[in-house]
Each structure stands twice: as C-alpha cells, then as structure tokens.
C-alpha positions, -999 to +999 in steps of 0.1 A: -608-776+181-645-773+189-671-797+173-686-768+153-652-757+140-646-793+129-680-793+112-670-762+092-638-779+083-658-809+071-678-787+047-646-773+032-630-807+030-661-819+011-651-795-016-675-766-008-663-729-007-675-714+026-674-679+039-681-677+077-682-649+103-693-660+137-726-679+132-732-665+097-721-684+067-724-686+029-715-716+008-707-708-029-717-735-054-716-737-092-749-756-097-783-758-079-777-795-074-744-788-057-760-761-036-787-786-023-760-811-015-740-785+004-771-775+024-778-811+032-742-816+044-744-784+064-776-795+081-759-829+090-728-812+104-748-786+125-770-814+138-739-831+151-732-799+171-768-800+185-777-770+163-803-763+137-803-738+109-828-709+110-854-718+084-862-682+074-825-673+069-814-705+052-819-714+016-805-718-019-802-686-040-796-685-077-775-653-082-785-651-118-821-644-107-835-613-090-837-613-052-802-620-040-794-624-003-783-604+028-750-612+045-731-592+071-750-560+065-748-561+027-773-572+001-758-593-027-776-596-060-761-605-094-726-591-095-734-563-071-733-557-034-747-527-015-755-519+021-786-537+031-818-517+038-826-517+075-860-530+086-883-503+097 
C-alpha cells in the first residue's frame, strides 16, 4: 500500500467520509468545525506524502449557501448537481 493510500485510509479511520477519484477528493462533514478539522488532517496526511493541496481548489464549502463546488466535471450546489460549465 502506498504512503498516499495509507493517508486516505487515515482520513477515513479518523471518522471522515471521503470520496476520491485519482488525485481529486471531497470530504463530507456535518459542521464547519468538523470540516476545518478534516482539512487540517488532510493537509497533515498529504504533507507526509511530500504533497501539498492546491490553494485555489481546496476549501470548506457550506452546501446550504450559494456557490457550491466543482468535482469530476459536475457542479454541486445545495441538493442539486449539474454538468459544470466549461471555462472559455
């Protein structure tokens, strides 16, 4: 098992729900506090692999607020998902 696969496993074992595809991942949390704790843990685990998170693509999103996030070609906002708009 690679170091980074072990890091993903450590996130899940810490009690966070993680969806991952290649180097893209989303961690689902119930509270903002939990989300910030998950992000801190993810940063720690990725650092152990010698990796850093992309600052512009990494953050905490409140799904009850407008804005949402893009993941694997879809835009998620509220309880909806739709194909993401391509950059021009």
